[in-house]
C-alpha positions, -999 to 999 in steps of 0.1 A, spaced: 595 224 731 591 257 750 573 260 783 561 292 798 576 299 833 570 334 848 567 351 814 600 336 801 598 305 779 619 275 790 637 258 761 644 220 762 680 222 752 684 184 747 654 184 724 668 213 704 702 196 701 685 165 688 666 185 662 698 201 651 717 168 649 689 155 625 695 184 601 671 210 589 654 205 555 661 233 530 633 256 521 619 247 487 610 272 460 572 270 453 578 276 416 598 244 412 579 216 394 605 191 405 594 177 439 626 174 459 622 153 491 638 161 524 674 151 530 664 119 548 640 107 522 644 80 495 624 71 465 597 46 473 599 13 454 571 -12 456 587 -44 469 569 -76 478 571 -80 516 593 -109 525 580 -133 551 593 -125 586 624 -145 594 634 -157 628 663 -138 643 697 -155 644 714 -153 678 682 -159 698 680 -136 728 697 -105 714 683 -73 728 667 -50 702 679 -18 719 715 -32 722 715 -41 685 699 -11 669 702 18 693 740 21 694 753 56 686 773 55 653 797 83 644 792 90 607 823 109 597 817 106 559 779 106 559 758 107 527 722 117 522 696 90 521 660 96 510 629 79 525 593 88 523 579 113 547 557 86 564 588 63 569 608 92 583 580 100 608 579 64 619 617 64 623 615 96 644 588 81 666 607 49 671 640 66 679 624 92 702 603 67 722 624 35 722 658 51 719 651 78 744 669 105 722 702 87 729 707 80 691 698 98 659 677 85 631 709 82 610 725 59 636 694 38 638 691 34 600 729 27 598 725 -1 624 695 -16 606 714 -16 573 746 -31 588 726 -59 603 707 -64 570 740 -67 551 754 -91 577 723 -113 576 718 -114 538 755 -111 527 756 -145 509 723 -139 491 732 -104 481 766 -116 467 749 -144 448 723 -121 432 750 -95 425 772 -121 407 743 -135 387 734 -100 375 769 -89 368 776 -91 331 811 -93 317 819 -69 288 835 -97 267 
């Protein structure tokens, strides 16, 4: 972050901008018994891991697919576990080269997921939808 150079610390401005764009978690009151996770954390649900599926489209480049900057004008909070958030940060920082945010990366993953499983999601949704009469 900061490097000493002649008694004056050098600040990595790009790194600071990236940190700011990710948001700063609010300070939590130690007296609270309710454990409130950071802004970018969701409740963890135990889900059976699906078997890996082959990608449709063949030779698509991972960086081109998932590391596109997305402008989130009407963004909403999403909660993930701390360990998942740390993994996301490492992936975005190393592979994405700080060109995109964690939010953009997650948005691209979810959009691709919705596209890939649209029919199955619609079928499950319709089978669970109960009519009132």
